TIVO-2410 file (N, C-alpha, C; in nm, 3 decimals):
# residues 85
REC num residu      c1      c2      c3 atome chaine
REC   1      M   2.671  -7.147   0.408     N      A
REC   1      M   2.611  -7.042   0.328    CA      A
REC   1      M   2.718  -6.954   0.264     C      A
REC   2      G   2.826  -6.928   0.341     N      A
REC   2      G   2.933  -6.845   0.288    CA      A
REC   2      G   2.999  -6.906   0.166     C      A
REC   3      A   3.013  -7.037   0.165     N      A
REC   3      A   3.075  -7.106   0.052    CA      A
REC   3      A   2.994  -7.085  -0.075     C      A
REC   4      I   2.863  -7.090  -0.062     N      A
REC   4      I   2.776  -7.072  -0.178    CA      A
REC   4      I   2.793  -6.930  -0.233     C      A
REC   5      V   2.797  -6.833  -0.146     N      A
REC   5      V   2.812  -6.693  -0.189    CA      A
REC   5      V   2.947  -6.673  -0.257     C      A
REC   6      Y   3.054  -6.728  -0.199     N      A
REC   6      Y   3.187  -6.714  -0.259    CA      A
REC   6      Y   3.192  -6.778  -0.397     C      A
REC   7      L   3.134  -6.896  -0.411     N      A
REC   7      L   3.134  -6.964  -0.540    CA      A
REC   7      L   3.046  -6.893  -0.642     C      A
REC   8      L   2.936  -6.836  -0.599     N      A
REC   8      L   2.852  -6.759  -0.691    CA      A
REC   8      L   2.923  -6.633  -0.738     C      A
REC   9      C   2.997  -6.569  -0.650     N      A
REC   9      C   3.076  -6.451  -0.690    CA      A
REC   9      C   3.183  -6.490  -0.791     C      A
REC  10      A   3.250  -6.601  -0.769     N      A
REC  10      A   3.351  -6.647  -0.863    CA      A
REC  10      A   3.289  -6.682  -0.998     C      A
REC  11      G   3.176  -6.747  -0.995     N      A
REC  11      G   3.106  -6.781  -1.119    CA      A
REC  11      G   3.059  -6.658  -1.194     C      A
REC  12      T   3.011  -6.558  -1.122     N      A
REC  12      T   2.966  -6.435  -1.186    CA      A
REC  12      T   3.082  -6.361  -1.250     C      A
REC  13      A   3.194  -6.353  -1.182     N      A
REC  13      A   3.312  -6.287  -1.240    CA      A
REC  13      A   3.361  -6.363  -1.363     C      A
REC  14      L   3.357  -6.495  -1.358     N      A
REC  14      L   3.398  -6.575  -1.473    CA      A
REC  14      L   3.303  -6.555  -1.591     C      A
REC  15      L   3.174  -6.546  -1.563     N      A
REC  15      L   3.076  -6.519  -1.669    CA      A
REC  15      L   3.098  -6.381  -1.729     C      A
REC  16      C   3.126  -6.282  -1.647     N      A
REC  16      C   3.156  -6.147  -1.697    CA      A
REC  16      C   3.280  -6.149  -1.785     C      A
REC  17      T   3.381  -6.225  -1.745     N      A
REC  17      T   3.502  -6.238  -1.826    CA      A
REC  17      T   3.468  -6.292  -1.964     C      A
REC  18      F   3.392  -6.399  -1.965     N      A
REC  18      F   3.353  -6.462  -2.092    CA      A
REC  18      F   3.275  -6.364  -2.179     C      A
REC  19      L   3.177  -6.295  -2.121     N      A
REC  19      L   3.094  -6.205  -2.200    CA      A
REC  19      L   3.173  -6.085  -2.252     C      A
REC  20      L   3.261  -6.030  -2.169     N      A
REC  20      L   3.341  -5.915  -2.213    CA      A
REC  20      L   3.438  -5.954  -2.324     C      A
REC  21      L   3.504  -6.067  -2.310     N      A
REC  21      L   3.599  -6.107  -2.413    CA      A
REC  21      L   3.528  -6.150  -2.542     C      A
REC  22      R   3.411  -6.208  -2.529     N      A
REC  22      R   3.333  -6.242  -2.648    CA      A
REC  22      R   3.288  -6.116  -2.721     C      A
REC  23      A   3.245  -6.014  -2.644     N      A
REC  23      A   3.207  -5.887  -2.706    CA      A
REC  23      A   3.327  -5.820  -2.771     C      A
REC  24      Y   3.444  -5.834  -2.710     N      A
REC  24      Y   3.565  -5.777  -2.771    CA      A
REC  24      Y   3.593  -5.842  -2.906     C      A
REC  25      L   3.579  -5.973  -2.913     N      A
REC  25      L   3.605  -6.042  -3.040    CA      A
REC  25      L   3.508  -5.999  -3.149     C      A
REC  26      R   3.388  -5.958  -3.111     N      A
REC  26      R   3.290  -5.913  -3.210    CA      A
REC  26      R   3.308  -5.766  -3.249     C      A
REC  27      K   3.329  -5.680  -3.151     N      A
REC  27      K   3.332  -5.535  -3.174    CA      A
REC  27      K   3.472  -5.478  -3.191     C      A
REC  28      R   3.572  -5.546  -3.138     N      A
REC  28      R   3.711  -5.501  -3.139    CA      A
REC  28      R   3.730  -5.367  -3.068     C      A
REC  29      A   3.649  -5.339  -2.968     N      A
REC  29      A   3.668  -5.221  -2.883    CA      A
REC  29      A   3.766  -5.260  -2.774     C      A
REC  30      R   3.878  -5.189  -2.769     N      A
REC  30      R   3.986  -5.231  -2.679    CA      A
REC  30      R   3.948  -5.221  -2.531     C      A
REC  31      L   3.857  -5.130  -2.497     N      A
REC  31      L   3.815  -5.120  -2.357    CA      A
REC  31      L   3.747  -5.249  -2.311     C      A
REC  32      L   3.679  -5.317  -2.402     N      A
REC  32      L   3.621  -5.447  -2.368    CA      A
REC  32      L   3.731  -5.548  -2.337     C      A
REC  33      F   3.840  -5.541  -2.411     N      A
REC  33      F   3.952  -5.632  -2.387    CA      A
REC  33      F   4.014  -5.607  -2.250     C      A
REC  34      W   4.040  -5.480  -2.217     N      A
REC  34      W   4.101  -5.448  -2.088    CA      A
REC  34      W   4.007  -5.485  -1.973     C      A
REC  35      S   3.877  -5.464  -1.993     N      A
REC  35      S   3.780  -5.501  -1.891    CA      A
REC  35      S   3.772  -5.652  -1.875     C      A
REC  36      G   3.781  -5.723  -1.986     N      A
REC  36      G   3.781  -5.870  -1.980    CA      A
REC  36      G   3.902  -5.924  -1.906     C      A
REC  37      L   4.019  -5.864  -1.931     N      A
REC  37      L   4.138  -5.906  -1.856    CA      A
REC  37      L   4.124  -5.876  -1.708     C      A
REC  38      C   4.065  -5.762  -1.676     N      A
REC  38      C   4.044  -5.726  -1.536    CA      A
REC  38      C   3.952  -5.828  -1.468     C      A
REC  39      F   3.844  -5.863  -1.533     N      A
REC  39      F   3.753  -5.960  -1.474    CA      A
REC  39      F   3.812  -6.101  -1.470     C      A
REC  40      A   3.902  -6.133  -1.560     N      A
REC  40      A   3.972  -6.261  -1.550    CA      A
REC  40      A   4.055  -6.264  -1.423     C      A
REC  41      G   4.122  -6.154  -1.395     N      A
REC  41      G   4.198  -6.145  -1.270    CA      A
REC  41      G   4.109  -6.148  -1.148     C      A
REC  42      L   3.993  -6.082  -1.157     N      A
REC  42      L   3.900  -6.084  -1.044    CA      A
REC  42      L   3.841  -6.223  -1.023     C      A
REC  43      S   3.827  -6.300  -1.131     N      A
REC  43      S   3.783  -6.439  -1.116    CA      A
REC  43      S   3.887  -6.519  -1.038     C      A
REC  44      I   4.014  -6.498  -1.072     N      A
REC  44      I   4.121  -6.565  -0.998    CA      A
REC  44      I   4.120  -6.520  -0.853     C      A
REC  45      N   4.095  -6.390  -0.832     N      A
REC  45      N   4.087  -6.337  -0.696    CA      A
REC  45      N   3.975  -6.405  -0.616     C      A
REC  46      N   3.862  -6.427  -0.679     N      A
REC  46      N   3.753  -6.495  -0.611    CA      A
REC  46      N   3.786  -6.641  -0.582     C      A
REC  47      L   3.860  -6.703  -0.670     N      A
REC  47      L   3.901  -6.842  -0.644    CA      A
REC  47      L   3.999  -6.848  -0.527     C      A
REC  48      V   4.089  -6.750  -0.519     N      A
REC  48      V   4.180  -6.745  -0.404    CA      A
REC  48      V   4.101  -6.720  -0.276     C      A
REC  49      L   3.994  -6.640  -0.285     N      A
REC  49      L   3.908  -6.619  -0.168    CA      A
REC  49      L   3.845  -6.750  -0.122     C      A
REC  50      V   3.798  -6.830  -0.217     N      A
REC  50      V   3.742  -6.961  -0.183    CA      A
REC  50      V   3.848  -7.048  -0.116     C      A
REC  51      L   3.968  -7.047  -0.172     N      A
REC  51      L   4.076  -7.124  -0.111    CA      A
REC  51      L   4.106  -7.075   0.030     C      A
REC  52      D   4.107  -6.944   0.047     N      A
REC  52      D   4.140  -6.884   0.176    CA      A
REC  52      D   4.035  -6.914   0.283     C      A
REC  53      R   3.911  -6.898   0.249     N      A
REC  53      R   3.804  -6.909   0.348    CA      A
REC  53      R   3.749  -7.051   0.367     C      A
REC  54      I   3.755  -7.133   0.263     N      A
REC  54      I   3.688  -7.264   0.271    CA      A
REC  54      I   3.788  -7.379   0.273     C      A
REC  55      V   3.880  -7.380   0.176     N      A
REC  55      V   3.970  -7.494   0.162    CA      A
REC  55      V   4.080  -7.492   0.267     C      A
REC  56      F   4.141  -7.375   0.287     N      A
REC  56      F   4.251  -7.362   0.383    CA      A
REC  56      F   4.220  -7.252   0.485     C      A
REC  57      P   4.123  -7.272   0.572     N      A
REC  57      P   4.087  -7.165   0.666    CA      A
REC  57      P   4.196  -7.136   0.769     C      A
REC  58      E   4.286  -7.230   0.790     N      A
REC  58      E   4.391  -7.209   0.891    CA      A
REC  58      E   4.509  -7.127   0.836     C      A
REC  59      I   4.516  -7.111   0.703     N      A
REC  59      I   4.624  -7.034   0.640    CA      A
REC  59      I   4.568  -6.899   0.596     C      A
REC  60      D   4.640  -6.791   0.627     N      A
REC  60      D   4.597  -6.657   0.589    CA      A
REC  60      D   4.649  -6.624   0.448     C      A
REC  61      L   4.558  -6.619   0.353     N      A
REC  61      L   4.593  -6.587   0.215    CA      A
REC  61      L   4.551  -6.445   0.177     C      A
REC  62      S   4.526  -6.360   0.275     N      A
REC  62      S   4.475  -6.227   0.244    CA      A
REC  62      S   4.575  -6.143   0.165     C      A
REC  63      L   4.704  -6.158   0.192     N      A
REC  63      L   4.805  -6.085   0.115    CA      A
REC  63      L   4.802  -6.128  -0.031     C      A
REC  64      W   4.790  -6.257  -0.055     N      A
REC  64      W   4.782  -6.307  -0.193    CA      A
REC  64      W   4.656  -6.258  -0.263     C      A
REC  65      R   4.545  -6.253  -0.189     N      A
REC  65      R   4.420  -6.201  -0.247    CA      A
REC  65      R   4.437  -6.056  -0.288     C      A
REC  66      L   4.500  -5.976  -0.203     N      A
REC  66      L   4.519  -5.835  -0.235    CA      A
REC  66      L   4.613  -5.817  -0.354     C      A
REC  67      L   4.717  -5.898  -0.361     N      A
REC  67      L   4.809  -5.889  -0.475    CA      A
REC  67      L   4.741  -5.927  -0.606     C      A
REC  68      V   4.659  -6.030  -0.602     N      A
REC  68      V   4.587  -6.071  -0.722    CA      A
REC  68      V   4.487  -5.963  -0.763     C      A
REC  69      A   4.420  -5.902  -0.667     N      A
REC  69      A   4.325  -5.794  -0.698    CA      A
REC  69      A   4.397  -5.674  -0.757     C      A
REC  70      L   4.514  -5.640  -0.705     N      A
REC  70      L   4.591  -5.529  -0.759    CA      A
REC  70      L   4.634  -5.557  -0.902     C      A
REC  71      I   4.685  -5.676  -0.925     N      A
REC  71      I   4.728  -5.714  -1.060    CA      A
REC  71      I   4.608  -5.718  -1.155     C      A
REC  72      A   4.491  -5.758  -1.106     N      A
REC  72      A   4.371  -5.764  -1.188    CA      A
REC  72      A   4.325  -5.625  -1.231     C      A
REC  73      M   4.346  -5.525  -1.147     N      A
REC  73      M   4.301  -5.390  -1.179    CA      A
REC  73      M   4.395  -5.317  -1.275     C      A
REC  74      L   4.520  -5.361  -1.283     N      A
REC  74      L   4.618  -5.290  -1.366    CA      A
REC  74      L   4.582  -5.285  -1.514     C      A
REC  75      P   4.534  -5.393  -1.578     N      A
REC  75      P   4.498  -5.380  -1.720    CA      A
REC  75      P   4.384  -5.280  -1.744     C      A
REC  76      L   4.287  -5.278  -1.657     N      A
REC  76      L   4.177  -5.183  -1.674    CA      A
REC  76      L   4.227  -5.040  -1.652     C      A
REC  77      L   4.312  -5.021  -1.555     N      A
REC  77      L   4.369  -4.889  -1.531    CA      A
REC  77      L   4.450  -4.843  -1.652     C      A
REC  78      Y   4.529  -4.932  -1.706     N      A
REC  78      Y   4.605  -4.899  -1.827    CA      A
REC  78      Y   4.511  -4.863  -1.941     C      A
REC  79      G   4.409  -4.944  -1.961     N      A
REC  79      G   4.315  -4.918  -2.070    CA      A
REC  79      G   4.241  -4.788  -2.056     C      A
REC  80      L   4.207  -4.751  -1.934     N      A
REC  80      L   4.134  -4.627  -1.912    CA      A
REC  80      L   4.222  -4.504  -1.927     C      A
REC  81      I   4.349  -4.515  -1.891     N      A
REC  81      I   4.436  -4.397  -1.891    CA      A
REC  81      I   4.513  -4.381  -2.022     C      A
REC  82      W   4.581  -4.486  -2.067     N      A
REC  82      W   4.675  -4.470  -2.176    CA      A
REC  82      W   4.628  -4.524  -2.310     C      A
REC  83      D   4.531  -4.609  -2.312     N      A
REC  83      D   4.489  -4.667  -2.439    CA      A
REC  83      D   4.403  -4.566  -2.515     C      A
REC  84      E   4.444  -4.535  -2.636     N      A
REC  84      E   4.368  -4.442  -2.721    CA      A
REC  84      E   4.298  -4.521  -2.829     C      A
REC  85      E   4.175  -4.485  -2.855     N      A
REC  85      E   4.101  -4.555  -2.957    CA      A
REC  85      E   4.060  -4.461  -3.067     C      A
***
C-alpha cells in the first residue's frame, strides 16, 4: 500500500510541474516558472523516496532526500524574495 501512495505522490508532483510550466508558457508570470521548478525538484524528491523505501530499503537515502528537497525549495524561495515583476 505504501508503494502506491509514494508513486501517487510522485505522479501528482510531476503533474503539478507540467501544469505550472505550461501556465508559465502561456502567461509568462515568473512566479509560475519558479513554482514549476520547485515542483520539478519535488518530483525528483518523491522519486528518491520511492528508491529509498521500495527499491533499496536496506540503504538509507534520507540525507539525499533532504538535500533534493532543499535544492527544490531554493528556486521558489528566490522567486518569492528577489524576483520583481
